[in-house]
MARVOFI-305824 format. One line per field, with one value per residue (C-alpha): residue number from 1; residue in three letters; x, y, z. Coordinates in nm, 4 decimals, padded with zeros to 6 digits, always signed. Layout:
N
num <- c(NUM, ...)
residu <- c(ALA, ...)
X <- c(X, ...)
Y <- c(Y, ...)
Z <- c(Z, ...)
***
This chain:
472
num <- c(1, 2, 3, 4, 5, 6, 7, 8, 9, 10, 11, 12, 13, 14, 15, 16, 17, 18, 19, 20, 21, 22, 23, 24, 25, 26, 27, 28, 29, 30, 31, 32, 33, 34, 35, 36, 37, 38, 39, 40, 41, 42, 43, 44, 45, 46, 47, 48, 49, 50, 51, 52, 53, 54, 55, 56, 57, 58, 59, 60, 61, 62, 63, 64, 65, 66, 67, 68, 69, 70, 71, 72, 73, 74, 75, 76, 77, 78, 79, 80, 81, 82, 83, 84, 85, 86, 87, 88, 89, 90, 91, 92, 93, 94, 95, 96, 97, 98, 99, 100, 101, 102, 103, 104, 105, 106, 107, 108, 109, 110, 111, 112, 113, 114, 115, 116, 117, 118, 119, 120, 121, 122, 123, 124, 125, 126, 127, 128, 129, 130, 131, 132, 133, 134, 135, 136, 137, 138, 139, 140, 141, 142, 143, 144, 145, 146, 147, 148, 149, 150, 151, 152, 153, 154, 155, 156, 157, 158, 159, 160, 161, 162, 163, 164, 165, 166, 167, 168, 169, 170, 171, 172, 173, 174, 175, 176, 177, 178, 179, 180, 181, 182, 183, 184, 185, 186, 187, 188, 189, 190, 191, 192, 193, 194, 195, 196, 197, 198, 199, 200, 201, 202, 203, 204, 205, 206, 207, 208, 209, 210, 211, 212, 213, 214, 215, 216, 217, 218, 219, 220, 221, 222, 223, 224, 225, 226, 227, 228, 229, 230, 231, 232, 233, 234, 235, 236, 237, 238, 239, 240, 241, 242, 243, 244, 245, 246, 247, 248, 249, 250, 251, 252, 253, 254, 255, 256, 257, 258, 259, 260, 261, 262, 263, 264, 265, 266, 267, 268, 269, 270, 271, 272, 273, 274, 275, 276, 277, 278, 279, 280, 281, 282, 283, 284, 285, 286, 287, 288, 289, 290, 291, 292, 293, 294, 295, 296, 297, 298, 299, 300, 301, 302, 303, 304, 305, 306, 307, 308, 309, 310, 311, 312, 313, 314, 315, 316, 317, 318, 319, 320, 321, 322, 323, 324, 325, 326, 327, 328, 329, 330, 331, 332, 333, 334, 335, 336, 337, 338, 339, 340, 341, 342, 343, 344, 345, 346, 347, 348, 349, 350, 351, 352, 353, 354, 355, 356, 357, 358, 359, 360, 361, 362, 363, 364, 365, 366, 367, 368, 369, 370, 371, 372, 373, 374, 375, 376, 377, 378, 379, 380, 381, 382, 383, 384, 385, 386, 387, 388, 389, 390, 391, 392, 393, 394, 395, 396, 397, 398, 399, 400, 401, 402, 403, 404, 405, 406, 407, 408, 409, 410, 411, 412, 413, 414, 415, 416, 417, 418, 419, 420, 421, 422, 423, 424, 425, 426, 427, 428, 429, 430, 431, 432, 433, 434, 435, 436, 437, 438, 439, 440, 441, 442, 443, 444, 445, 446, 447, 448, 449, 450, 451, 452, 453, 454, 455, 456, 457, 458, 459, 460, 461, 462, 463, 464, 465, 466, 467, 468, 469, 470, 471, 472)
residu <- c(MET, GLY, ILE, ASP, ASP, ILE, ILE, TYR, ILE, VAL, LEU, LEU, LEU, PHE, ALA, ILE, GLY, PHE, GLY, HIS, VAL, LEU, LYS, LYS, ILE, GLU, ASP, PRO, GLU, GLN, ARG, LYS, TRP, THR, ALA, SER, ALA, VAL, GLY, PHE, MET, ILE, MET, LEU, THR, VAL, SER, GLY, LEU, HIS, ILE, ILE, HIS, PRO, LEU, PHE, CYS, ILE, ALA, ILE, ASN, ALA, LEU, ILE, ILE, THR, TYR, ALA, ASP, LYS, MET, LYS, CYS, HIS, ILE, PHE, SER, PHE, VAL, PHE, THR, PHE, VAL, TYR, LEU, PHE, PHE, PHE, ARG, THR, THR, ILE, TYR, PHE, GLY, ILE, PRO, TYR, PRO, PRO, GLY, HIS, THR, ASN, LEU, ILE, HIS, MET, MET, LEU, THR, LEU, LYS, LEU, VAL, GLY, LEU, SER, PHE, GLU, VAL, HIS, ASP, THR, TYR, LYS, ALA, LYS, LYS, ASN, SER, SER, ASP, LYS, HIS, GLU, PHE, LEU, LYS, GLN, GLU, PRO, THR, PRO, THR, ASP, ILE, PHE, HIS, TYR, SER, LEU, CYS, TYR, ILE, GLY, LEU, LEU, ALA, GLY, PRO, TYR, TYR, ARG, TYR, ARG, THR, TYR, TYR, ASP, PHE, ILE, TYR, SER, PRO, TYR, TRP, LYS, TYR, THR, ASP, CYS, THR, LYS, GLN, MET, THR, LYS, ARG, PHE, LEU, LEU, ALA, PRO, MET, ALA, ALA, VAL, ILE, TYR, ILE, VAL, PHE, LEU, ASN, LEU, PHE, PRO, TRP, GLU, TYR, GLY, GLN, SER, ASP, GLU, PHE, VAL, TYR, GLU, ARG, PRO, LEU, TRP, TYR, ARG, ILE, LEU, TYR, MET, LEU, PRO, GLN, PHE, LEU, THR, PHE, ARG, MET, ARG, LEU, MET, THR, GLY, MET, VAL, LEU, SER, GLU, CYS, SER, CYS, ILE, ILE, ALA, GLY, LEU, GLY, ALA, TYR, PRO, THR, ILE, THR, ARG, PRO, ARG, THR, GLY, THR, GLY, PRO, GLN, ASP, TYR, ILE, LYS, LEU, LEU, GLU, LEU, ASP, GLU, HIS, PRO, GLU, GLN, LEU, LYS, LYS, GLU, ASP, TYR, ASN, PHE, ASP, THR, VAL, TYR, ASN, ILE, ASP, PRO, TRP, GLY, VAL, ASP, PHE, SER, PRO, THR, VAL, ARG, THR, GLY, MET, HIS, CYS, TRP, ASN, THR, THR, VAL, GLN, TYR, TRP, LEU, ALA, VAL, TYR, THR, TYR, LYS, ARG, MET, SER, ASN, LYS, SER, LEU, ARG, THR, ALA, PHE, THR, MET, PHE, ILE, SER, SER, TYR, TRP, HIS, GLY, VAL, TYR, ILE, GLY, TYR, TYR, LEU, CYS, LEU, GLY, SER, VAL, PRO, PHE, TYR, LEU, PRO, VAL, GLU, ASP, ILE, TYR, ASP, LYS, LEU, TYR, ARG, GLN, PRO, TYR, SER, GLY, THR, LYS, ARG, LYS, ILE, ILE, ASP, TRP, ILE, PHE, TRP, VAL, PRO, ARG, LEU, PHE, ALA, PHE, SER, TYR, MET, SER, LEU, PRO, PHE, ILE, TYR, LEU, TYR, PRO, ASP, LYS, ILE, ILE, ARG, ASN, TRP, GLY, ALA, ILE, TYR, PHE, MET, GLY, HIS, VAL, VAL, SER, LEU, VAL, ALA, TYR, ILE, ILE, GLY, CYS, PHE, LEU, ARG, LYS, MET, HIS, ARG, LYS, SER, SER, LYS, ASP, SER, GLN, PRO, LYS, LYS, GLU, LEU, ILE, GLU, GLY, GLU, LYS, ASP, HIS, VAL, LYS, SER, GLU)
X <- c(+02.9487, +02.8953, +02.7770, +02.4215, +02.4109, +02.5355, +02.2724, +02.0094, +02.1081, +02.1311, +01.7807, +01.6388, +01.8074, +01.6665, +01.3196, +01.3620, +01.4807, +01.1998, +00.9491, +01.0151, +00.9121, +00.6012, +00.4868, +00.4601, +00.2100, -00.1368, -00.3521, -00.4358, -00.4296, -00.0970, +00.0511, -00.0699, +00.0723, +00.4005, +00.4561, +00.3770, +00.6024, +00.8973, +00.8287, +00.8189, +01.1507, +01.3156, +01.1760, +01.2999, +01.6434, +01.7168, +01.5345, +01.5834, +01.3911, +01.3127, +01.0543, +00.8160, +00.7879, +00.6430, +00.4289, +00.2822, +00.2105, +00.0359, -00.1708, -00.2969, -00.3795, -00.5634, -00.7824, -00.8362, -00.9194, -01.1452, -01.3356, -01.3162, -01.5784, -01.5193, -01.5782, -01.2866, -01.0612, -00.8264, -00.7710, -00.7026, -00.4652, -00.2799, -00.2276, -00.1280, +00.1048, +00.2932, +00.3208, +00.4554, +00.6969, +00.8418, +00.8713, +01.0322, +01.3053, +01.3662, +01.3662, +01.7131, +01.5604, +01.3298, +01.6076, +01.5364, +01.8143, +01.7730, +01.6340, +01.8562, +01.8535, +01.6779, +01.3989, +01.3575, +01.3065, +01.0460, +00.8659, +00.8617, +00.6857, +00.4456, +00.3487, +00.2413, +00.0642, -00.1302, -00.2366, -00.3161, -00.5311, -00.7256, -00.8037, -00.9067, -01.1488, -01.2817, -01.3277, -01.4994, -01.7395, -01.8137, -01.8770, -02.1171, -02.2943, -02.3460, -02.4443, -02.1478, -02.0552, -01.6816, -01.5427, -01.1838, -01.2585, -01.2166, -01.4072, -01.4460, -01.3431, -01.0168, -01.0108, -00.7313, -00.5693, -00.5870, -00.4183, -00.1322, -00.0856, -00.0818, +00.1676, +00.4011, +00.4141, +00.7841, +00.7325, +00.8169, +00.8831, +01.2218, +01.2232, +00.8728, +00.7206, +00.4044, +00.1020, -00.2578, -00.4381, -00.6585, -00.3481, -00.2329, -00.5815, -00.5783, -00.2303, -00.3521, -00.6953, -00.6874, -00.5145, -00.3599, -00.0010, -00.0543, -00.1079, +00.2134, +00.5817, +00.6925, +01.0551, +01.0746, +00.9061, +01.1398, +01.4551, +01.3805, +01.3656, +01.6469, +01.9159, +01.8854, +02.0013, +02.3600, +02.4111, +02.3051, +02.5148, +02.8317, +02.7840, +02.7278, +03.0432, +03.2680, +03.1593, +03.1482, +03.5134, +03.6040, +03.3980, +03.3489, +03.0878, +03.3323, +03.5601, +03.2886, +03.3477, +03.7265, +03.9327, +04.0994, +03.7603, +03.6280, +03.9402, +04.1708, +03.9474, +03.8250, +03.4591, +03.3759, +03.5069, +03.3014, +02.9885, +03.0410, +03.1205, +02.7484, +02.6736, +02.8611, +02.7381, +02.3793, +02.4565, +02.5846, +02.2937, +02.0277, +02.2118, +02.2294, +01.8563, +01.7749, +01.9537, +01.7320, +01.4131, +01.4629, +01.5460, +01.2380, +01.0274, +01.1748, +01.0710, +00.7121, +00.7261, +00.8817, +00.6150, +00.3347, +00.2295, +00.0960, +00.0171, -00.2912, -00.4270, -00.2852, -00.6327, -00.7386, -00.4815, -00.2880, -00.1070, +00.1691, +00.0464, -00.3248, -00.3594, -00.6172, -00.7991, -01.0735, -01.2111, -01.5302, -01.3239, -01.1400, -01.4693, -01.5811, -01.2605, -01.3018, -01.6360, -01.4668, -01.1546, -01.0766, -01.0369, -00.7899, -00.5493, -00.5447, -00.4735, -00.1427, -00.0206, +00.2090, +00.3414, +00.2967, +00.1225, +00.4488, +00.6947, +00.8614, +01.0894, +01.1065, +01.4846, +01.4668, +01.2383, +01.4559, +01.7660, +01.6285, +01.2946, +01.3233, +01.1856, +01.2025, +00.8246, +00.8191, +01.1348, +00.9793, +00.6905, +00.9358, +01.1047, +00.9735, +00.6432, +00.4409, +00.5280, +00.4436, +00.1049, +00.0535, +00.1470, -00.0762, -00.3844, -00.3628, -00.2078, -00.2072, -00.5633, -00.7014, -00.5695, -00.8605, -00.6384, -00.5011, -00.2364, -00.0776, -00.1049, +00.2494, +00.4130, +00.2087, +00.2869, +00.6592, +00.6490, +00.4835, +00.7373, +01.0259, +00.8726, +00.8294, +01.1932, +01.3306, +01.4107, +01.7316, +01.7192, +01.8616, +01.5345, +01.3417, +01.5943, +01.5988, +01.2275, +01.1306, +01.3240, +01.0943, +00.7888, +01.0154, +01.1818, +00.8736, +00.7163, +01.0428, +01.0497, +00.6798, +00.7210, +00.9837, +00.8098, +00.4865, +00.6657, +00.9273, +00.8544, +00.4837, +00.3891, +00.6068, +00.5961, +00.7821, +01.1550, +01.1630, +01.0093, +01.2705, +01.5529, +01.3980, +01.3567, +01.7314, +01.7971, +01.5620, +01.7298, +02.0544, +01.9157, +01.6916, +01.9983, +02.1788, +01.8643, +01.8213, +02.1924, +02.1873, +01.8733, +02.0093, +02.3094, +02.1111, +01.9752, +02.3323, +02.4864, +02.1789, +02.3419, +02.3121, +02.6849, +02.7760, +02.5013, +02.6035, +02.9692, +02.8869, +02.6293, +02.8529, +03.1441, +02.9466, +02.8076, +02.4507, +02.4364, +02.1179, +01.9259, +02.0762, +02.0212, +01.6643, +01.5777, +01.7262, +01.5592, +01.2252, +01.2498, +01.3466, +01.0782, +00.8058, +00.9170, +00.9180, +00.5768, +00.4386, +00.5826, +00.4397, +00.0918, +00.1138, +00.2239, -00.0665, -00.3169, -00.1717, -00.1988, -00.5585, -00.7256, -00.5264, -00.6475, -01.0077, -00.9684, -00.8373, -01.1186, -01.3707, -01.2298, -01.2613, -01.6237, -01.6868, -01.5353, -01.7481, -02.0644, -01.9892)
Y <- c(-01.4287, -01.7312, -01.7457, -01.8315, -01.5190, -01.3063, -01.4476, -01.3904, -01.0237, -00.9642, -01.1029, -00.8872, -00.5780, -00.6700, -00.6964, -00.3486, -00.2080, -00.3699, -00.2077, +00.1217, -00.0445, -00.2119, +00.1121, +00.2712, +00.0077, +00.1294, -00.1323, -00.3935, -00.6958, -00.5945, -00.5343, -00.8738, -01.0645, -00.8734, -00.9424, -01.3118, -01.3418, -01.1916, -01.4190, -01.7238, -01.6272, -01.5838, -01.9192, -02.0888, -01.9245, -02.0445, -02.3782, -02.5185, -02.8459, -02.8311, -02.5660, -02.8607, -02.8715, -02.5227, -02.5430, -02.8778, -02.7448, -02.4383, -02.6500, -02.8913, -02.6069, -02.4253, -02.7328, -02.7711, -02.4050, -02.3781, -02.7066, -02.8582, -02.8031, -02.4482, -02.5576, -02.8028, -02.6657, -02.5041, -02.8425, -03.0179, -02.7416, -02.7367, -03.1142, -03.1479, -02.8479, -02.9358, -03.3035, -03.2020, -02.9620, -03.2604, -03.4598, -03.1603, -03.1564, -03.5313, -03.6014, -03.7576, -04.0510, -04.1085, -04.0989, -03.7374, -03.4749, -03.2222, -02.8868, -02.5742, -02.3581, -02.0692, -02.3028, -02.3992, -02.0314, -01.9983, -02.3115, -02.1872, -01.8652, -02.0522, -02.2753, -01.9731, -01.8022, -02.1042, -02.2297, -01.8727, -01.8275, -02.1444, -02.0011, -01.6693, -01.8524, -02.0642, -01.7658, -01.5635, -01.8476, -01.8999, -01.5276, -01.5108, -01.8264, -01.6754, -01.3378, -01.1836, -00.8307, -00.8800, -00.6345, -00.7515, -01.0821, -01.1479, -00.9260, -01.2191, -01.5831, -01.6376, -01.8503, -02.1014, -01.8364, -01.5828, -01.8317, -01.8816, -01.5063, -01.4571, -01.7413, -01.6392, -01.2659, -01.1817, -00.9507, -01.1443, -01.4594, -01.5342, -01.3815, -01.2658, -01.0770, -01.2838, -01.0893, -01.2024, -01.2524, -00.9582, -00.7368, -00.8627, -00.7981, -00.4414, -00.3925, -00.4946, -00.3343, -00.0441, +00.2924, +00.3432, +00.3078, +00.5980, +00.8487, +00.8047, +00.8559, +00.4933, +00.5841, +00.8087, +00.5477, +00.2787, +00.4850, +00.5255, +00.1494, +00.0653, +00.2389, -00.0357, -00.3029, -00.1847, -00.1106, -00.4635, -00.6120, -00.4293, -00.5349, -00.8925, -00.9066, -00.7347, -00.9407, -01.2682, -01.2177, -01.1211, -01.3976, -01.6758, -01.9400, -02.2172, -02.1127, -02.2094, -02.5714, -02.5677, -02.7528, -02.4262, -02.2716, -02.5728, -02.6725, -02.3708, -02.0656, -01.9737, -02.0291, -01.6575, -01.6218, -01.9161, -01.7707, -01.4190, -01.5581, -01.6322, -01.2591, -01.1773, -01.5071, -01.4005, -01.0520, -01.1861, -01.4302, -01.1615, -00.9060, -01.1625, -01.2248, -00.8575, -00.7639, -00.9943, -00.9011, -00.5282, -00.5661, -00.7805, -00.5141, -00.2573, -00.4642, -00.4393, -00.0690, +00.0480, -00.1357, -00.0076, -00.3419, -00.2931, +00.0782, +00.1716, +00.4963, +00.5452, +00.6303, +00.2666, +00.1500, -00.1093, -00.3823, -00.6156, -00.9161, -00.8487, -00.5040, -00.2400, -00.2812, -00.0377, -00.1721, +00.0282, +00.3464, +00.2054, +00.1397, +00.4943, +00.6292, +00.4049, +00.5733, +00.9162, +00.8912, +01.2598, +01.2030, +00.9195, +01.1715, +01.3721, +01.0822, +00.9879, +00.6343, +00.3808, +00.0311, -00.1194, -00.4173, -00.5460, -00.4489, -00.7749, -00.6598, -00.3999, -00.3390, -00.1531, -00.4124, -00.6998, -00.5549, -00.3789, -00.5262, -00.6230, -00.9778, -01.2779, -01.2713, -00.9111, -00.9627, -01.2560, -01.0373, -00.7941, -01.0557, -01.1897, -01.0261, -01.1266, -01.4919, -01.4362, -01.3086, -01.6218, -01.8495, -01.6594, -01.6524, -01.9928, -02.2129, -02.0558, -01.9204, -02.2267, -02.4640, -02.5484, -02.6817, -02.3610, -02.5393, -02.6773, -02.3641, -02.2356, -02.5775, -02.6581, -02.3200, -02.3590, -02.7095, -02.5807, -02.2981, -02.5464, -02.7804, -02.4886, -02.3844, -02.7284, -03.0837, -03.0086, -03.0832, -02.7367, -02.5691, -02.7795, -02.7318, -02.3560, -02.2846, -02.5741, -02.4143, -02.1117, -02.2773, -02.3922, -02.0550, -01.8321, -01.9628, -01.8815, -01.5311, -01.4758, -01.5446, -01.2730, -01.0403, -01.0477, -01.0190, -00.7543, -00.5727, -00.5392, -00.3797, -00.0755, +00.2169, +00.5341, +00.5676, +00.2646, +00.0516, +00.1728, +00.0782, -00.2633, -00.3083, -00.2711, -00.5188, -00.7685, -00.7001, -00.8676, -01.2215, -01.1762, -01.1137, -01.4195, -01.6321, -01.5375, -01.5920, -01.9337, -02.0468, -01.9224, -02.1584, -02.4643, -02.2473, -02.1611, -02.5071, -02.7201, -03.0633, -03.2421, -03.3139, -02.9493, -02.8222, -03.0539, -02.9556, -02.5835, -02.6048, -02.8526, -02.6067, -02.3856, -02.6829, -02.6374, -02.3287, -02.1985, -02.5092, -02.5221, -02.1533, -02.1636, -02.4668, -02.3131, -01.9786, -02.1550, -02.3371, -02.0167, -01.8236, -02.0679, -02.0286, -01.6468, -01.6491, -01.8676, -01.6340, -01.3319, -01.4867, -01.5749, -01.2217, -01.0801, -01.2999, -01.2064, -00.8362, -00.8644, -00.9047, -00.6061, -00.3973, -00.5012, -00.4236, -00.0748, -00.0049, -00.1340, +00.1012, +00.3937, +00.3074, +00.2834, +00.6279, +00.7768, +00.6259, +00.7830)
Z <- c(-02.2410, -02.4693, -02.8291, -02.7216, -02.5060, -02.7945, -03.0331, -02.7656, -02.7215, -03.0972, -03.1534, -02.8739, -03.0184, -03.3596, -03.2054, -03.0589, -03.3912, -03.5879, -03.3544, -03.5343, -03.8608, -03.7208, -03.5624, -03.9067, -04.0205, -03.9226, -04.0955, -03.8256, -04.0546, -04.2062, -03.8602, -03.7441, -04.0413, -04.0330, -03.6624, -03.7155, -04.0205, -03.8340, -03.5380, -03.7643, -03.9238, -03.5818, -03.4735, -03.7911, -03.7675, -03.4148, -03.4379, -03.7869, -03.8190, -03.4471, -03.5310, -03.5639, -03.1825, -03.1239, -03.4393, -03.3346, -02.9855, -03.1312, -03.3713, -03.1032, -02.8665, -03.1453, -03.1888, -02.8129, -02.7535, -03.0573, -03.0561, -02.7055, -02.4370, -02.3134, -01.9540, -01.9810, -02.2564, -02.0012, -01.8332, -02.1649, -02.2722, -01.9401, -01.9346, -02.2995, -02.3087, -01.9920, -02.0864, -02.4264, -02.2565, -02.0673, -02.3918, -02.5633, -02.2985, -02.3010, -02.6758, -02.6623, -02.4726, -02.7697, -03.0273, -03.1278, -03.1066, -02.8257, -02.9477, -02.9318, -02.6205, -02.7929, -02.9054, -02.5410, -02.4507, -02.7263, -02.6100, -02.2513, -02.3509, -02.5811, -02.2892, -02.0869, -02.3762, -02.4976, -02.1560, -02.0525, -02.3626, -02.2837, -01.9394, -02.0959, -02.3272, -02.0399, -01.8084, -02.0821, -02.1609, -01.7916, -01.7369, -02.0322, -01.9189, -01.5740, -01.7223, -01.5423, -01.6491, -01.6781, -01.9296, -01.8928, -02.0665, -02.4390, -02.6813, -02.9180, -02.9243, -03.1160, -03.4305, -03.5011, -03.7229, -03.4406, -03.2078, -03.4540, -03.4892, -03.1113, -03.0689, -03.3515, -03.2781, -03.2546, -02.9551, -02.6401, -02.8406, -02.6838, -02.3383, -02.2635, -02.1069, -02.0905, -02.2100, -02.2393, -02.5682, -02.4702, -02.4529, -02.7936, -02.9380, -02.8069, -02.9532, -03.2986, -03.3096, -03.0612, -03.1193, -02.7744, -02.8977, -03.1384, -02.8581, -02.6618, -02.7350, -02.7452, -02.8143, -02.5085, -02.2893, -02.4182, -02.3662, -01.9951, -01.9570, -02.2007, -01.9929, -01.7321, -01.9784, -02.0516, -01.6816, -01.5894, -01.8720, -01.7617, -01.3991, -01.5136, -01.7283, -01.4720, -01.1719, -01.3646, -01.4529, -01.0974, -00.9367, -01.1962, -01.1207, -01.2083, -00.9240, -00.6774, -00.7846, -00.7619, -00.5002, -00.4034, -00.3210, -00.1315, +00.0664, +00.0878, +00.1187, +00.4706, +00.5560, +00.5647, +00.2084, +00.0832, +00.2419, +00.1063, -00.2409, -00.2747, -00.2963, -00.6213, -00.7655, -00.7039, -00.8373, -01.1706, -01.1870, -01.1550, -01.3733, -01.6540, -01.6392, -01.5863, -01.9103, -02.1145, -01.9302, -01.9786, -02.3480, -02.3979, -02.2274, -02.4651, -02.7674, -02.6416, -02.5615, -02.8867, -03.0885, -02.8644, -02.7150, -02.3636, -02.3964, -02.1930, -02.0476, -01.6992, -01.5724, -01.6338, -01.3750, -01.5806, -01.3899, -01.4938, -01.6903, -01.6588, -01.8205, -01.7177, -01.3869, -01.4899, -01.8187, -01.7805, -01.7969, -02.0981, -02.2768, -02.2031, -02.3548, -02.6605, -02.7255, -02.7266, -02.9483, -02.9014, -02.5277, -02.5916, -02.7444, -02.4206, -02.1859, -02.0264, -02.1121, -01.9505, -02.0181, -01.6719, -01.8347, -01.9859, -01.7133, -01.6168, -01.3382, -01.0624, -01.0330, -00.7024, -00.5473, -00.6701, -00.5039, -00.1978, -00.0891, +00.2795, +00.2599, +00.0307, -00.0092, -00.1359, -00.3426, -00.5266, -00.6416, -00.8050, -01.0216, -01.3550, -01.2669, -01.5725, -01.5131, -01.1460, -01.2653, -01.4759, -01.1861, -00.9446, -01.1684, -01.3388, -01.0678, -00.7208, -00.7216, -00.9038, -00.6384, -00.4086, -00.1288, +00.0239, +00.2293, -00.0890, -00.3018, -00.2554, -00.2942, -00.6061, -00.7625, -00.6986, -00.8460, -01.1642, -01.1807, -01.1436, -01.4019, -01.6426, -01.6038, -01.6866, -01.5833, -01.3924, -01.0203, -00.9521, -01.0469, -00.7984, -00.5175, -00.5764, -00.6132, -00.3884, -00.1023, -00.1009, +00.0652, +00.3498, +00.3985, +00.3864, +00.7116, +00.8920, +00.7521, +00.8198, +01.1919, +01.2389, +00.9965, +01.1985, +01.5326, +01.4635, +01.1359, +01.0644, +01.3996, +01.3270, +01.0842, +00.9964, +01.0637, +01.2918, +01.0166, +00.7655, +01.0012, +01.0601, +00.6822, +00.6344, +00.9151, +00.7459, +00.4109, +00.5232, +00.5859, +00.2823, +00.0629, +00.1970, +00.1622, -00.2030, -00.2689, -00.1031, -00.2872, -00.6228, -00.6135, -00.7388, -01.0225, -01.1199, -01.0955, -01.1882, -01.1392, -00.8000, -00.7586, -00.8204, -00.5913, -00.3079, -00.3530, -00.3316, -00.0523, +00.1280, +00.1146, +00.3529, +00.5513, +00.4193, +00.6354, +00.4765, +00.5789, +00.9277, +01.0064, +00.8719, +01.0866, +01.4010, +01.3262, +01.2806, +01.6154, +01.7962, +01.6066, +01.7137, +02.0752, +02.0477, +01.8833, +02.1613, +02.4242, +02.2424, +02.2333, +02.6007, +02.6826, +02.4842, +02.6683, +03.0067, +02.9307, +02.8083, +03.1559, +03.2854, +02.9939, +03.0546, +03.4272, +03.3577, +03.1115, +03.3698, +03.6353, +03.3929, +03.3273, +03.7021, +03.7594, +03.4831, +03.6295, +03.9677)
***
């Protein structure tokens, strides 16, 4: 574990600890300014003079969101913020020192929050213009000051989770967090972090990533060993990220951000699904005290689903779920060309992660793998249920695990020469097997359709004979 990782963990633990302090502040304006001040200090501490990048991005977006045409502000914000994100990561080519790694994490989250806010403002304006009764939209349009407060709030500043401006507004001005035991809720989630951290440290020492680049690994180890080595590599990769994600969730929970009545059916990223019920509860404060609350809105990972979901498609939806929500709502669903939706979304996800080719090879592999998986899923998994389905799920889990492990290697090694060396050590087996499986799958699907058509006339004949018997 490097110094950057240690600083990262310390800051997340500080955010959790400070949540106890913030929770004691009941005045909304004081809570808002305190959270922003702490966020600014964290940003300044890790960034130094490079703090100018996130502040400039916030300022321009505040102007766009506040003063631009509300029917187009989301487009302006999206283009500017993602173009600036590219500049931010290539400053050395413009004679400007590269920003610290922690500043990069901050800028990544700001990109989601600011662009997401522009869409919230656009969607709210559009709903009002069309007289649409959409309670989940913004209660009031944010001012430039509000946008700075939302952006600088220390909760989720480094590692997420992504939460909408509406969620932040409810955290500041609504009393939901007062009616639940935040410490108890946080403790349940917190226990996952040290477990993940221990697994990460132990397995990283037993199976170091650097060894996957060594001559001994590439030329002396047998093929089966090189293939199986992917599994502990993927384990350490996801345990490392899981540690940060869980701690960042805890910083939200302990402060009360994301607390909503369970009866309103909160979902990750978006918040309550039943805002009408929430409004009814707001009109009866005494009832709010009797409700059960959860923090599903800010849960960023489903640990069981990440490790044991049977397919890549379902496993993806369990990982970094608030970012998945952002990608689904602001890229996937906004793409008019349905055939390009998945590819475009994965490109934006890769672009958001960074400029390294590894991100694009990792996430860009998903649109090519999913069609292969879907063929076998529809033929051999979806038609069944009960015990048989559970057995089939475990059979599907094996190729799913290897697929995730294979696709994670570019994310680990990032550089093209290292990726080619590692993938080449196993003869690009993931690509070869997927291609062969796709060709065979297409043939099996064709045979299945032909079989279904052949059986259809027989079925109609039998039904016709039954009708004839009944008529007699």
